[in-house]
N, C-alpha and C positions, 0 to 999 in steps of 0.2 A: 507280304503285308503292304497295304497302301500307305504311302507316305502321308504324314500328318500335314494338312494344309496350314500354311502360316499366313497370317494377315498383318505381319509387321509392315508398318509404313515408315518411310523416312521422316525423321523429325523435321518439322517445318520451322524455319527461322522467321522471325518477325520481319516483315517487309515495311516499307514506308507507309503503305496503305493500312496495314494492321496497326501500326503505331498511331496513325491518324484516327482510325476508328476507336481506339482505346485512349485517345489523348485526354479526354475528360477524366477518366479514372486515374491515369498517370498523374495528372495535375492534382487530383485529390490526395494521392499518396505522397506527393512531393514534400509538403511541409513536414509531415511526420518522418519521412526518410532523411531529410536534411537535419532535423532535430536529433535523430539517432546518430547520424554521422558526426555531428559537432559535439554532442554531449555524452555519447556512449562509446563510440568506436575511436574517435580521435584521441581521447585521453587515455586509452588503454595502455600505451607504452609506459605510462606512469606507474603501472603495477610494480615495476622493478624497484621502485622506491622502498617497498616493503622488505627488500632483500639487501638494502644498502644503508650505509651510515651517511645519510644525506646531509650535506653542508652546502649552503649557498655560497657560490664563488663567482668572482667577476672574471669573465673570459679575457685572455690576453688580446691585445689590439690586433695582432696578426692571425688570430685563430679563425678558422672557417665557420665556427659557430659563435655568434655574438649574443644569443639569447642566454641570460644568466641561468634560468631554470633548466633548460635543456643541457647546457654545458655542465652544470653541477650534477644533473642526473646521470650523465655519462661518466663523469670523472670521480664521482664519490666512490669510496671503497666498498667492495662487497662484504657483507657480514653473514650471509647465509640466512639461517632461521633464528638468529639472535633476537631480532625484533619481535618474533612471535613468542619467544620464551618470556617476554615481559608480562604476558597475560597470565601466566601460571606461576609467577614468582610468589613466594609465601606472603610478601607484603602487599601484593595486588590480587591474590586469588579471591579474597572475599568480595572485592569490588567487581571482579569479573563475573562471579556467580550472581551477584546482585543485579547488575545491569542486564545480563542474559535472562535471568528469571523475570525481571520486569517486562522486558521486550516480548518474550514468548507468551507469558500469561496474559498481558494486555491484548496482544494480537489474537489469541485464542478466544478471549472474551468478546472482542469486537467482531470476529468472524461469525461466531454462533449467534449472538444477539442481533448483529447487523443483518445477517441472512434472514432470520425469522421476521424481523420487523420490515425489511424491504419487500419480502414476498407478501406479507400481510397487507402492507400499504398498497401494493399494486393490485391485489385482489379486491380490497375495499373500494379503491377508486374506480376500478373497472365495473364493480357492481352498482355504482351510482347510476341511476337511470337518467338523471339530468346532466347532460354533458357539460353545460356551463359550469355547474358547481363542481363537477369532477375535475375539469381543467383548472378551476380556481384553487381548489384544495391542493392539487398536485403542484401548482406553481408556488403556493405558500410553503409547502414542505421542501420544495426544490431551492427556494431562494437562499437559505443559509449556506449552501455550497459556495456561493459567490462572496460571502462575507469573510474578511481577513481574520485570521486568528489573533492578530494584534488588537483589532477592535473588540473581539470577544474577551481578550485578556483584560482590557481596560474596563469592560462592563462587569466582569467577575470581580475585579478589584474594587470597583465602586460599590458593588453589592456586599462584598464579604470581608473587606478589611476591617480593622478594629474600630474605625469610625464610620463604617459603611451603613447602607440602608438597613441591612438585616440586623446588625448588632445594635444600631440605634433603636430599632423597633423592639428587639429583645430586652434592651435596657429599660425602655419605657414600660414594658410589661413585667419588670422586676425579675427577668430571667437571665441566667448567665450567658455571656457572649460566646459566639462561636469563633474560635481562633483557627480558621481553616489553613492559614499559612504556617501554622505551628503543629497542627495535628495531622498525622499521617493517615488516619482512618478515613478521612473524608475523600481523599484523592482518587482512589479507584472508582468511586461513584461519580465524582466530578468528571473524570476522563471518559467514563462510559456514557454519561449523559451528553457531554459535549460531542463525542463521536457520533452518537445516534442523531443528535440534533442537526449536525452538519451534513452527514453522508447518507441518511436513510432515504431522503427524497431523490438524491442522485442515483442511489443504488436500485431504486424501484423502477427506473425508466426502462431498462432492458426487460425486466420481468413483465412490466405492463405491456410492452410491445408484443411479447410472445403470447400473453393471454389474449390480446386483441386479435391475434392471427388464428386463434383456435376456431374451428368450425362451430358455429352456434347450433347446428343441428345435433351435435353430440350432447349439448346441454338439454335441448328440447326433448331428445329421445330419453335421456336419463330422468328428466322431470316426469315424463309420461309413465316411466317404469316405477315412479314413486321415490326417486332419490332426492334427499334433501340437499341443502347447499353444502353442508360439510361433506357428504358423500360425493357430490359432484366435484368438489375441490380435490378430494383424495383420489378419485378414480379417473378424472379427466384433466383437471388443471395441473396437478402436481406431476403426473407422468410427462406432460409436455415441457415442464420447467426443469425437470431433473437433468437433462443433458447440459443445459446452460449453467445450472447450479454447480454441477460437477466440474465443468471447465473453469468457472470463476474460482472455485475453491482450490483447484490445482494451482492456479496462478497466485491465489492468496497464501497458500502454504509456502510458495517460493519467497514471499515477502514477510514471512513470519519473524525473521531476524532483523527486519527493518521497522521503522516506526514513523509516525507523522511528526517530523521534527518541529514544525511550527507550533503544533499543539503542546507537545511536551516541553518545549523551551519557553513559550510565552505565558501559558496559564499559571505555572507555579511562581512566576515573577521573581525567579532567582532565589527563593527561600532555601536556606541551608538546612532548615529543620525537617524538611520533607524530602530531601534528596534521595533517601533510601527507597522511596516508592515512586519517584518521578524521573529518575535517571534511566534512560534506555541506551542502547548501543550507539545510536546516532548522537545523542547528547554527550555521551562519554567521548566519542571521537572528536566532537566539536570542542569540548573542554580541553582535551589534550592538544589540539591545534592552537588554542589560546594560551597554553602554558609553555614552559620552557623545555618540555619533553622533546626528544628528537622526532623529526617528522616521520621517521620509519615506524614508530610505534602506532600512531593512528592509521598509517597506511597498511600496516599488518592487520590491524583490527578490521578495517574496512574490507580487506581482501578475504579474510576468514568469513566475514558476514556474507559476502557475495557468493563464495564457494559453497557455504552451507546451504544458502537459498537455492543454488543451482542443483545441488545434490538432492535436496528435498523435493524439488520439482520432478527430477528423474525418478525418485523412489515412488512418489505419489502417482505419477503417470504410469509407472510399471504396474502398480497394484490395480489401478483402474483398468489398464489394458488386459490384465489377467482375468478380471471379473466381468467387466463390460467393455469389450474392445471398441465398440462403436462410440463410446464416450471419451476415449483417450484423446489427449492433446496431440500426440504423435505416436 
């Protein structure tokens, strides 16, 4: 039998010339890489706080570690999984269920509605024949992404507090006022509207770029065959968008136990009457940090939050890889 020919080539290392040729791309990656190193990888040793009874201590003058945080992190006693048991104690179980429910349901709502509206906005803008108006409308929808939630919270308060514009108008019309800072029923709709208003324009950018890259001859051929706009979208546009949609949804599933802290913290204005529908995992962790609870408790909650998100990404990617391997993240 003839030996099978092999075409294995030795792995080439990057030379100075190769680095120089790719210098522009490396410089583009540098800011994001530095950000990840400083804010994602450098703090990772702090994970052990979730397994310790952390108490801030002043290091002795002759100790080789003089940073109080690092010294306390190393010398605090281990407690194993005791900090995690705090989440399922009978006195805290209802709160745990409440903030997990709020976080997951809000994220599912934002994922579904945000995806539909982002794709719809991208298609509508791309169908505008006048490019000036297309760019203008897209800029208008994209602008809210740069507005701080603090500003939005003040606007909502000015509109909806007991002496705000809305209640003043309702009173003038002899109608009962709306106490949105006391009524829980309003807040799922307020959060949904705020999320759509802020992120739809930003979310449509990638879909708009993909639609613009589709060969126009496909649409012309479909139009000649008698396909209407809906049929063109369903048979041409959507198949081109699906790989990106699947990739973004895999990443979104990994963030399903996280939340937009700024939105959920600022919009309710600290009202205790609506905390049952406005408290998410991130707000719960922040409130524990502000309280007298041991730091190991919020550290344990944050670690569980991250681990669950990581596992969900693996599961979702596994399902996608089994059904459509070419769309899997890895």
